[in-house]
Every structure is written in structure tokens, then in C-alpha cells.
Wavefront OBJ file of the C-alpha trace (Angstrom):
o trace
v 29.672 -34.085 115.791
v 30.137 -37.538 117.230
v 28.786 -39.906 114.576
v 29.329 -41.430 111.166
v 27.750 -41.280 107.732
v 25.652 -44.412 107.461
v 22.928 -43.905 104.838
v 22.139 -41.696 101.870
v 18.429 -40.925 102.083
v 16.444 -40.611 98.844
v 12.721 -39.798 99.100
v 10.795 -41.196 96.101
v 7.294 -40.715 94.726
v 6.804 -44.285 93.473
v 8.501 -47.246 95.141
v 7.873 -49.720 92.305
v 9.514 -47.606 89.595
v 12.319 -46.638 91.987
v 13.017 -50.314 92.716
v 13.244 -50.977 89.001
v 15.725 -48.144 88.622
v 18.012 -48.751 91.628
v 17.854 -52.553 91.698
v 17.209 -53.609 88.110
v 18.905 -50.849 86.084
v 21.750 -49.827 88.405
v 22.161 -53.354 89.767
v 22.292 -52.405 93.460
v 21.821 -55.267 95.901
v 18.958 -54.970 98.368
v 20.161 -54.812 101.984
v 16.852 -54.626 103.888
v 13.214 -53.506 103.747
v 10.834 -51.897 106.174
v 7.189 -52.445 105.294
v 5.951 -51.409 101.874
v 7.554 -47.983 101.818
v 11.289 -48.290 102.530
v 14.086 -50.256 100.854
v 17.837 -49.950 101.425
v 20.580 -51.005 99.034
v 24.225 -51.842 99.574
v 26.588 -49.413 97.885
v 29.527 -51.348 96.449
v 32.875 -50.829 98.153
v 31.417 -48.934 101.138
v 29.661 -49.452 104.453
v 27.093 -46.829 103.416
v 23.616 -47.759 102.244
v 21.264 -45.952 99.883
v 17.745 -45.871 101.325
v 14.697 -45.083 99.213
v 11.547 -44.123 101.055
v 8.099 -43.089 99.852
v 7.824 -39.309 99.869
v 5.107 -37.911 102.104
v 3.343 -34.985 100.437
v 4.212 -31.805 102.278
v 7.162 -33.343 104.137
v 10.332 -31.232 104.232
v 12.507 -34.140 103.081
v 15.210 -33.810 100.426
v 17.958 -36.159 99.327
v 20.610 -36.067 102.019
v 23.044 -37.868 104.289
v 21.946 -39.785 107.388
v 24.347 -39.814 110.290
v 24.289 -42.468 113.000
v 24.936 -40.657 116.287
v 24.942 -41.780 119.937
v 21.793 -39.850 120.938
v 19.371 -37.828 118.840
v 17.834 -36.308 121.957
v 21.218 -35.114 123.244
v 22.082 -33.744 119.770
v 18.768 -31.880 119.655
v 19.225 -30.463 123.166
v 22.735 -29.234 122.316
v 21.805 -27.690 118.943
v 18.147 -26.640 118.940
v 18.991 -22.956 119.227
v 21.703 -22.971 116.568
v 20.302 -25.245 113.837
v 17.013 -25.261 111.933
v 15.282 -28.487 112.955
v 12.515 -29.257 110.467
v 11.753 -32.551 112.189
v 12.142 -32.713 115.952
v 13.240 -36.010 117.523
v 10.738 -38.789 116.850
v 10.585 -42.547 117.220
v 11.589 -44.810 114.333
v 12.835 -48.359 114.244
v 15.520 -48.811 115.648
v 15.558 -45.622 117.755
v 15.053 -41.890 117.220
v 15.667 -39.450 114.382
v 15.600 -35.720 113.629
v 16.097 -33.582 110.532
v 18.104 -30.380 110.177
v 18.178 -27.990 107.205
v 21.462 -26.401 106.223
v 21.608 -22.720 105.165
v 20.857 -23.731 101.532
v 17.759 -25.761 102.440
v 19.329 -29.222 102.160
v 18.274 -31.808 104.731
v 20.666 -33.672 106.997
v 19.263 -36.596 108.948
v 20.435 -37.800 112.341
v 19.389 -41.090 113.922
v 20.357 -43.355 116.774
v 19.774 -46.996 117.603
v 18.555 -46.387 121.148
v 15.650 -48.852 120.881
v 17.789 -51.766 119.726
v 20.179 -51.676 122.676
l 1 2 3 4 5 6 7 8 9 10 11 12 13 14 15 16 17 18 19 20 21 22 23 24 25 26 27 28 29 30 31 32 33 34 35 36 37 38 39 40 41 42 43 44 45 46 47 48 49 50 51 52 53 54 55 56 57 58 59 60 61 62 63 64 65 66 67 68 69 70 71 72 73 74 75 76 77 78 79 80 81 82 83 84 85 86 87 88 89 90 91 92 93 94 95 96 97 98 99 100 101 102 103 104 105 106 107 108 109 110 111 112 113 114 115 116 117
């Protein structure tokens, strides 16, 4: 895989109580926000962020790593027959993303920044 771990993704049921926990109790510093449903925090001593995002009922999402890769579409084309994609490539700011489940049912997220280039 040509990419790097960039974000730890944490789906949450309630953004307000999650903000209180991650920001106010753990003391993590907010890095950025996207709308009213997504907040990322800096993780001390790393270049990796922790992103909390409102959980969509019925979505396959679990806590998992997000890898920044050169092209989600190329990754999907190369692996669609050998990996279980639970989310096919889709648009997100700043590019595209897809989700793969490992053999134990854990999600791994892959995204690119193709729309910001």
C-alpha cells in the first residue's frame, strides 16, 4: 500500500457529549471542523489526528485507521476483487474515500485529496 496513517476515525452517537469528553476531559486540541457533524483533534506528539463524526444509523462504520493514499479510485480498481469494500469510492471534501472491512469486521478507511489539487 502506498500511503500513510493520517487519522483515527471514531464514529459517535452524540457530538456534544463527545466534544466534552475528547476536548474538555482529555484536553485534546481541536484541529478543524466540518459542519455540525465532524471535529478533528490533534494528537500530542504525532502528525495523526483523531476525528469524531456523527454515526449514521445503519452505516457499517467502526473505529478504525484512515490512510491517506494517492488515489482511492486506483486502490479500489486494484483491490475490489480481493478486499471487502463496504463503502465504494465516494466524494468527500477534499477528495474521495472508500471503506474496507478486514477479516474480523474492523473498518479501514482510505481517502485521497484529489479535489484539493
